[in-house]
NUTOR-775077 format. One line per 2 residues: for each residue x, y, z of N, C-alpha, C, O. Coordinates in pm, whole numbers. Layout:
! NUTOR-775077
X,Y,Z,X,Y,Z,X,Y,Z,X,Y,Z | ...
END
This chain:
! NUTOR-775077
1009,13263,13497,1185,13286,13567,1246,13147,13522,1362,13128,13486 | 1141,13052,13533,1215,12940,13463,1341,12919,13335,1438,12843,13335
1298,13014,13235,1246,13044,13068,1361,13058,13114,1443,12968,13125 | 1377,13174,13145,1493,13268,13130,1628,13191,13163,1729,13197,13092
1616,13120,13278,1746,13064,13376,1829,12931,13247,1949,12907,13231 | 1688,12859,13162,1693,12729,13105,1801,12860,12975,1922,12840,12964
1738,12971,12899,1764,13051,12800,1937,13095,12806,2021,13096,12716 | 1946,13128,12953,2098,13198,12975,2236,13047,12988,2352,13046,12946
2158,12941,13062,2221,12833,13040,2291,12766,12880,2402,12713,12868 | 2156,12797,12739,2178,12740,12655,2266,12874,12573,2342,12859,12478
2240,12973,12623,2396,13049,12630,2469,13014,12663,2522,12959,12567 | 2542,12997,12766,2627,12938,12793,2719,12862,12754,2839,12876,12731
2672,12809,12752,2666,12612,12664,2736,12663,12514,2850,12627,12487 | 2659,12746,12425,2712,12797,12279,2852,12893,12347,2953,12822,12349
2870,13000,12387,2943,13047,12389,3081,12982,12441,3196,13022,12419 | 3048,12892,12502,3173,12799,12524,3226,12768,12463,3343,12796,12438
3084,12627,12370,3144,12619,12264,3219,12740,12131,3323,12708,12072 | 3162,12844,12109,3250,12907,12024,3374,12959,12080,3448,13023,12005
3418,12935,12238,3491,12993,12263,3644,12914,12259,3756,12966,12251 | 3599,12742,12270,3624,12698,12233,3744,12581,12110,3842,12507,12117
3653,12633,12015,3643,12600,11858,3767,12680,11860,3875,12630,11830 | 3749,12837,11905,3788,12970,11855,3980,12949,11894,4078,12976,11824
3971,12900,12010,4084,12829,12127,4151,12697,12032,4263,12652,12054 | 4085,12661,11956,4195,12488,11908,4240,12596,11739,4357,12605,11702
4130,12661,11666,4165,12719,11615,4301,12762,11638,4402,12696,11609 | 4298,12860,11684,4452,12956,11682,4591,12872,11737,4709,12866,11702
4481,12794,11875,4636,12686,11832,4686,12620,11721,4798,12624,11672 | 4587,12556,11688,4601,12516,11509,4703,12622,11424,4787,12584,11342
4680,12743,11458,4689,12858,11346,4849,12874,11372,4940,12912,11298 | 4844,12821,11526,5045,12897,11542,5130,12791,11550,5248,12806,11582
5075,12670,11521,5152,12551,11603,5204,12509,11441,5317,12481,11401 | 5055,12517,11359,5126,12447,11185,5252,12517,11169,5361,12462,11191
5235,12670,11121,5400,12688,11072,5593,12627,11186,5714,12629,11164 | 5536,12602,11255,5637,12485,11374,5622,12368,11263,5708,12326,11186
5496,12331,11277,5518,12184,11248,5564,12191,11144,5661,12114,11150 | 5557,12253,11002,5583,12299,10893,5722,12322,10879,5774,12279,10776
5815,12401,10991,5927,12443,10974,6020,12250,11019,6101,12188,10950 | 5956,12213,11159,5988,12050,11174,6040,12025,11101,6159,12051,11091
5956,11950,10999,5978,11885,10925,6005,11938,10751,5961,11860,10667 | 6072,12060,10703,6188,12098,10659,6267,12075,10696,6321,11979,10642
6331,12130,10798,6472,12089,10873,6506,11910,10902,6625,11882,10915 | 6386,11778,10914,6384,11668,10916,6449,11632,10749,6541,11558,10713
6339,11735,10662,6410,11593,10526,6516,11661,10463,6569,11606,10367 | 6580,11831,10521,6717,11889,10477,6791,11832,10573,6902,11833,10521
6803,11782,10680,6900,11715,10715,6858,11517,10693,6934,11420,10692 | 6740,11525,10681,6800,11338,10580,6849,11365,10495,6924,11274,10459
6852,11526,10373,6916,11505,10212,7080,11516,10306,7146,11421,10263 | 7152,11582,10398,7255,11622,10406,7257,11536,10438,7263,11571,10321
7259,11388,10499,7329,11276,10580,7326,11178,10518,7365,11067,10553 | 7257,11225,10374,7236,11122,10207,7371,11199,10204,7473,11155,10256
7366,11272,10162,7518,11342,10076,7631,11344,10161,7736,11360,10099 | 7640,11334,10260,7772,11325,10392,7726,11126,10346,7837,11073,10351
7690,11087,10333,7706,10904,10310,7772,10950,10158,7895,10950,10145 | 7716,10976,10085,7775,11009,9910,7901,11002,9898,7983,10942,9829
7899,11107,10013,8135,11250,9987,8194,11077,10045,8269,11005,9979 | 8132,11040,10189,8193,10894,10244,8270,10799,10154,8392,10788,10151
8171,10726,10073,8160,10643,10004,8238,10649,9886,8291,10548,9838 | 8251,10799,9819,8297,10778,9727,8486,10844,9790,8572,10879,9709
8499,10844,9892,8634,10975,9928,8649,10783,9939,8701,10731,9840 | 8607,10693,10049,8705,10584,10076,8680,10466,9941,8749,10368,9969
8607,10441,9810,8624,10377,9688,8789,10477,9650,8903,10433,9639 | 8746,10594,9640,8927,10702,9596,9061,10600,9691,9149,10535,9635
9045,10612,9824,9128,10558,9885,9130,10490,9819,9173,10520,9708 | 9092,10373,9842,9119,10290,9808,9193,10199,9676,9281,10114,9659
9118,10259,9615,9228,10302,9430,9344,10325,9439,9434,10273,9374 | 9352,10408,9522,9474,10494,9512,9511,10316,9608,9550,10202,9579
9487,10359,9675,9569,10212,9743,9635,10105,9676,9745,10052,9693 | 9512,10081,9570,9569,9935,9564,9680,9943,9415,9754,9856,9370
9645,10129,9350,9783,10178,9227,9974,10220,9311,10087,10244,9269 | 9913,10209,9429,9982,10239,9518,10050,10066,9541,10128,10034,9451
10040,10015,9592,10018,9850,9624,10144,9774,9456,10230,9690,9428 | 10057,9889,9397,10129,9784,9233,10236,9848,9203,10335,9780,9177
10244,9955,9200,10307,10014,9168,10436,9910,9286,10488,9809,9240 | 10468,9956,9425,10520,9955,9494,10625,9775,9426,10740,9732,9412
10481,9735,9407,10500,9549,9384,10636,9569,9242,10755,9536,9238 | 10551,9632,9148,10640,9627,9030,10837,9692,9087,10953,9653,9073
10758,9814,9156,10939,9902,9187,11051,9761,9244,11172,9765,9219 | 10964,9601,9349,10988,9563,9420,11040,9487,9314,11162,9484,9301
10985,9440,9254,10988,9333,9145,11105,9396,9035,11172,9312,8975 | 11132,9548,9005,11200,9555,8900,11314,9556,8965,11406,9486,8923
11334,9655,9108,11515,9603,9170,11557,9422,9190,11667,9370,9205 | 11384,9344,9180,11526,9302,9253,11552,9161,9054,11608,9052,9057
11510,9203,8967,11508,9192,8854,11717,9205,8880,11819,9140,8903 | 11661,9344,8853,11784,9401,8875,11934,9376,8935,12044,9406,8889
11893,9307,9059,11960,9252,9133,12013,9171,9131,12130,9162,9168 | 11944,9081,9085,11946,8906,9032,12088,8955,8878,12209,8936,8869
12015,9001,8813,12122,9021,8676,12216,9092,8725,12267,9142,8625 | 12285,9137,8835,12418,9256,8908,12475,9131,8951,12585,9097,8908
12391,9033,9059,12479,8931,9070,12533,8847,8979,12654,8826,8977 | 12427,8776,8874,12470,8688,8826,12605,8731,8718,12696,8662,8672
12583,8818,8709,12733,8877,8580,12827,8939,8714,12935,8987,8678 | 12804,8943,8833,12941,8964,8940,13036,8826,8943,13159,8819,8953
12934,8715,8932,12927,8531,8937,13031,8521,8809,13068,8406,8786 | 13061,8579,8761,13155,8550,8580,13273,8670,8593,13377,8671,8527
13239,8760,8682,13371,8863,8703,13510,8798,8769,13497,8735,8874 | 13582,8805,8737,13726,8708,8748,13778,8828,8825,13799,8938,8776
13804,8777,9012,13824,8837,9106,13935,8812,9112,13961,8696,9084 | 14059,8906,9153,14211,8857,9234,14212,8919,9402,14126,8993,9451
14312,8876,9458,14324,8970,9573,14439,9070,9576,14467,9157,9659 | 14525,9016,9403,14676,9100,9404,14666,9123,9250,14574,9078,9182
14764,9192,9206,14781,9206,9036,14845,9147,9060,14905,9246,9103 | 14951,9018,9095,15022,8959,9008,14942,8873,9000,14917,8837,8884
14875,8808,9102,14784,8643,9035,14772,8702,8875,14802,8626,8784 | 14721,8861,8840,14674,8900,8721,14786,8925,8600,14737,8908,8489
14898,8955,8599,15009,9002,8586,15098,8916,8491,15147,8936,8380 | 15102,8787,8602,15160,8637,8541,15105,8570,8440,15167,8489,8372
14956,8607,8420,14913,8554,8323,14839,8639,8174,14735,8620,8111 | 14956,8741,8160,14916,8919,8071,15075,8872,8001,15145,8972,8014
15153,8768,7937,15232,8714,7807,15188,8807,7725,15212,8925,7697 | 15096,8696,7685,15065,8725,7520,14947,8853,7482,14896,8875,7372
14915,8961,7668,14819,9062,7596,14997,9276,7580,15112,9303,7617 | 14901,9328,7517,14964,9475,7525,14853,9538,7524,14758,9526,7446
14869,9630,7645,14830,9742,7648,14800,9884,7544,14883,9958,7490 | 14597,9893,7539,14585,9906,7425,14536,10052,7421,14505,10126,7328
14541,10073,7584,14524,10186,7642,14442,10151,7817,14385,10059,7877 | 14510,10376,7851,14435,10304,8017,14404,10441,8056,14476,10538,8032
14282,10443,8122,14193,10535,8217,14255,10587,8381,14375,10563,8398 | 14215,10623,8443,14206,10628,8556,14117,10742,8661,14156,10855,8690
13981,10673,8707,13877,10787,8734,13958,10802,8900,14038,10726,8955 | 13899,10930,8944,13894,10908,9080,13749,10958,9182,13659,11035,9148
13765,10880,9319,13657,10911,9346,13676,11010,9474,13787,11048,9513 | 13524,11055,9548,13562,11198,9690,13595,11076,9815,13558,10959,9822
13651,11131,9876,13660,11064,10026,13597,10962,10099,13532,10998,10198 | 13600,10868,10077,13503,10714,10162,13404,10768,10078,13319,10844,10125
13407,10729,9931,13292,10712,9879,13334,10584,9723,13447,10559,9681 | 13237,10542,9683,13225,10461,9574,13130,10439,9446,13067,10340,9408
13147,10569,9393,12919,10647,9369,13083,10685,9219,13188,10736,9256 | 13057,10645,9068,13114,10778,9021,13073,10927,8906,12987,10966,8827
13144,10948,8940,13092,11166,8941,13049,11143,8803,13072,11037,8744 | 12958,11291,8727,12992,11315,8602,13106,11251,8502,13108,11177,8404
13229,11346,8616,13304,11368,8527,13403,11224,8441,13486,11227,8350 | 13360,11138,8500,13389,10974,8549,13297,10913,8437,13339,10868,8331
13181,10915,8470,13200,10902,8374,13160,10909,8251,13093,10825,8191 | 13205,11015,8208,13249,11115,8086,13346,11041,8103,13288,10936,8076
13442,11012,8125,13603,10949,8139,13559,10836,8105,13622,10784,8013 | 13471,10778,8146,13491,10601,8080,13408,10589,7941,13425,10505,7853
13320,10686,7943,13324,10681,7852,13349,10716,7741,13263,10667,7667 | 13437,10791,7671,13569,10841,7549,13625,10684,7593,13598,10572,7547
13694,10721,7678,13729,10476,7665,13678,10393,7564,13700,10341,7454 | 13572,10413,7690,13469,10265,7603,13522,10294,7474,13611,10227,7422
13460,10409,7415,13506,10410,7263,13599,10299,7212,13550,10218,7132 | 13712,10288,7245,13863,10191,7167,13759,10104,7138,13739,10084,7018
13637,10003,7277,13637,9904,7228,13559,9898,7189,13470,9856,7262 | 13526,9926,7070,13456,9866,6975,13578,9842,6804,13555,9821,6685
13644,9851,6847,13793,9819,6755,13854,9698,6744,13881,9617,6655 | 13872,9720,6939,13934,9578,6991,13867,9461,6994,13749,9433,7018
13996,9377,6957,13949,9226,6963,14051,9162,7074,14169,9179,7106 | 13953,9088,7110,14035,8952,7232,14105,8995,7301,14218,8953,7328
14028,9127,7361,14075,9203,7433,13962,9140,7604,13856,9079,7622 | 14040,9186,7665,14044,9195,7879,14060,9355,7938,14142,9432,7888
13963,9397,8059,13989,9530,8056,14033,9447,8211,13991,9353,8280 | 14142,9546,8212,14191,9479,8435,14139,9675,8499,14140,9790,8455
14098,9599,8628,14018,9690,8692,14050,9719,8752,14017,9628,8828 | 14155,9850,8872,14228,9804,8952,14141,9958,9015,14097,10064,8971
14157,9870,9169,14035,10018,9291,14163,10053,9407,14219,9964,9470 | 14180,10135,9414,14254,10232,9499,14212,10319,9628,14159,10419,9579
14210,10328,9739,14270,10424,9835,14345,10504,9879,14454,10489,9823 | 14347,10559,9928,14493,10653,10043,14474,10547,10193,14413,10446,10230
14549,10625,10230,14621,10559,10376,14511,10567,10477,14529,10520,10589 | 14358,10643,10434,14295,10659,10591,14185,10575,10606,14097,10561,10521
14188,10514,10721,14133,10370,10760,14231,10190,10789,14349,10164,10765 | 14145,10121,10832,14190,9983,10839,14224,9943,10700,14140,9958,10611
14363,9883,10669,14350,9844,10594,14230,9692,10523,14218,9647,10409 | 14178,9663,10627,14030,9552,10595,13935,9605,10504,13884,9562,10400
13918,9788,10619,13842,9821,10492,13827,9849,10380,13740,9815,10300 | 14013,9985,10363,14050,9968,10211,14000,9909,10077,13970,9949,9965
14008,9742,10177,14015,9695,10029,13832,9655,10028,13774,9623,9925 | 13781,9662,10130,13595,9624,10066,13636,9785,9995,13638,9779,9872
13664,9907,10045,13649,10048,9904,13663,10049,9862,13587,10117,9794 | 13824,9970,9753,13860,9989,9697,13805,9873,9590,13856,9878,9478
13707,9771,9613,13657,9648,9541,13556,9680,9536,13480,9616,9463 | 13502,9800,9614,13341,9929,9587,13411,9964,9450,13359,9915,9350
13499,10025,9438,13492,10141,9367,13513,10069,9152,13475,10105,9040 | 13592,9963,9211,13625,9853,9110,13523,9837,9077,13517,9880,8962
13394,9784,9118,13218,9743,9055,13185,9866,9042,13105,9878,8949 | 13211,9971,9095,13112,10075,9047,13171,10058,8886,13078,10045,8807
13240,10058,8855,13292,10096,8709,13269,9975,8652,13185,9989,8563 | 13308,9852,8663,13276,9713,8570,13131,9729,8546,13083,9668,8450
13037,9818,8635,12920,9790,8636,12816,9912,8548,12698,9921,8513 | 12941,9996,8538,12882,10123,8445,12889,10049,8310,12794,10035,8234
13051,9990,8287,13049,9989,8205,13021,9869,8063,13055,9873,7945 | 12938,9761,8151,12888,9637,8163,12777,9653,8112,12736,9589,8015
12684,9785,8203,12535,9827,8187,12536,9863,8036,12476,9796,7951 | 12602,9963,8014,12623,10075,7925,12681,10064,7754,12661,10119,7646
12776,9938,7818,12837,9927,7706,12825,9778,7636,12878,9731,7535 | 12766,9742,7699,12702,9585,7732,12841,9462,7677,12850,9366,7601
12956,9562,7800,13105,9453,7784,13060,9302,7853,13012,9288,7966 | 13078,9231,7790,13060,9058,7855,13159,9108,7984,13269,9164,7984
13051,9050,8116,13168,9032,8251,13264,8936,8253,13355,8945,8334 | 13258,8835,8167,13468,8791,8160,13521,8821,8158,13632,8792,8204
13476,8930,8085,13653,9068,7999,13656,9096,8148,13756,9030,8177 | 13618,9146,8258,13711,9219,8359,13796,9141,8459,13734,9068,8537
13932,9146,8470,13984,9105,8581,13960,9233,8710,14017,9342,8712 | 13900,9202,8769,13862,9297,8904,13972,9315,9029,13971,9209,9091
14068,9412,9092,14147,9348,9179,14161,9516,9254,14210,9620,9211 | 14095,9483,9375,14118,9551,9424,14215,9569,9541,14204,9488,9633
14329,9685,9552,14406,9680,9567,14440,9705,9748,14525,9661,9824 | 14331,9794,9762,14293,9880,9901,14424,10028,9914,14449,10110,9826
14478,10019,10038,14615,10148,9994,14743,10079,9977,14837,10156,9992 | 14786,9921,9943,14904,9844,9923,14948,9987,9832,15018,10065,9897
14922,10020,9724,15010,10087,9585,14993,10207,9540,14974,10236,9422 | 15002,10318,9673,14986,10454,9627,15057,10499,9461,15153,10452,9400
14975,10594,9432,15019,10666,9316,15098,10796,9363,15196,10851,9314 | 15031,10821,9463,15129,10949,9545,15136,10999,9679,15047,10981,9761
15215,11045,9694,15220,11072,9823,15076,11085,9917,15002,11180,9889 | 15031,10985,10035,14927,11006,10090,14961,11118,10221,14867,11149,10293
15106,11179,10249,15138,11266,10347,15034,11490,10295,15035,11606,10338 | 14960,11393,10169,14934,11587,10126,14804,11512,10090,14766,11396,10075
14715,11736,10082,14562,11603,10038,14513,11649,9878,14398,11674,9842 | 14668,11652,9775,14643,11631,9690,14652,11466,9606,14602,11400,9514
14764,11464,9725,14818,11293,9691,14661,11142,9707,14628,11034,9659 | 14613,11249,9813,14539,11073,9889,14442,11144,9728,14462,11069,9632
14366,11246,9698,14272,11218,9576,14389,11154,9481,14381,11162,9359 | 14430,11131,9505,14481,11055,9283,14458,10938,9440,14345,10891,9429
14474,10925,9472,14531,10752,9508,14384,10692,9556,14379,10573,9590 | 14282,10759,9559,14148,10709,9582,14011,10733,9430,13907,10793,9405
14129,10619,9359,14108,10573,9207,14034,10440,9179,13955,10366,9237 | 14092,10445,9074,14048,10352,8988,14092,10336,8844,14042,10408,8758
14179,10251,8816,14265,10211,8686,14216,10138,8596,14219,10031,8657 | 14166,10109,8478,14096,10091,8401,14208,10033,8273,14232,10130,8202
14234,9990,8256,14331,9884,8117,14296,9805,8019,14285,9682,8020 | 14275,9892,7920,14236,9789,7738,14412,9674,7769,14529,9711,7757
14369,9561,7802,14454,9491,7726,14440,9341,7636,14376,9246,7681 | 14540,9336,7446,14460,9335,7366,14541,9212,7332,14656,9230,7292
14475,9041,7347,14572,8972,7295,14612,8937,7159,14548,8903,7059 | 14793,8961,7193,14849,8944,6998,14809,8831,6944,14813,8843,6822
14774,8734,6974,14747,8587,6943,14624,8563,6866,14589,8470,6794 | 14550,8713,6916,14399,8688,6894,14339,8496,6925,14329,8408,6839
14320,8490,7026,14310,8357,7090,14246,8446,7230,14311,8523,7301 | 14122,8415,7243,14119,8523,7403,14099,8415,7486,14126,8427,7605
14038,8267,7423,14009,8239,7518,14130,8168,7560,14153,8113,7668 | 14216,8182,7442,14308,8018,7468,14463,8122,7562,14570,8065,7584
14448,8210,7587,14551,8294,7584,14537,8408,7764,14604,8452,7857 | 14390,8402,7704,14336,8469,7887,14373,8430,7981,14327,8322,8015
14472,8494,8066,14452,8433,8182,14378,8418,8307,14317,8512,8358 | 14388,8228,8387,14289,8172,8431,14294,8212,8515,14400,8216,8578
14165,8268,8568,14046,8319,8649,14121,8272,8820,14133,8159,8868 | 14158,8395,8876,14264,8319,9033,14225,8210,9094,14192,8117,9020
14219,8194,9205,14187,8113,9262,14133,8205,9439,14077,8161,9540 | 14175,8315,9409,14127,8340,9538,14053,8498,9479,14098,8596,9420
13882,8447,9545,13794,8638,9529,13758,8688,9658,13710,8662,9769 | 13796,8755,9600,13715,8901,9735,13590,8919,9727,13534,9000,9800
END
């Protein structure tokens, strides 16, 4: 009886051991794929994060490079604008300016008119149109053969607006002509005698739209020194500048 009881205990222990091993093997077989899947996901996550990091670095480098190029281009544009402004200022410094026709005409006894041209402007505008530039280009062809000459540039306006504003506007219109001829044809600034007369001298009645259009103009007159001595006979620069 005692011997049978011992065998039963041994069988029970053996069965429990077999059952435990089976359970562990089952659990292992079930969890192994899950662990492998998690490892694969971790690997993919790390790869994705690295890829995102690489893209971000390349994007940042690209943005920085583009910004540097934009900054350099902007600086170059500013330098060019400043250089052009300095050149324009230097040119304007030696352009003879007058506040009336009399201050120029009184010194022109030895000068003869060799040609004139008139260009018109839009209402309250001081920029040259294509048609105006074409007219100035045709006029400039005479300058190649001209000797000891000066250019009288007279800006005018219609009667709209105050006298002070129109004086300024007429000067800006005359400036536009001077800058165009000087830049395109290399005419020395000292050859220009610029007058802004505002609305003081109309060439047509300001009572009609057509008349006002004609008054919004700049007249350019080519004057040649008959004695051939530009420096000796040129009118003295006026005392008053606008």
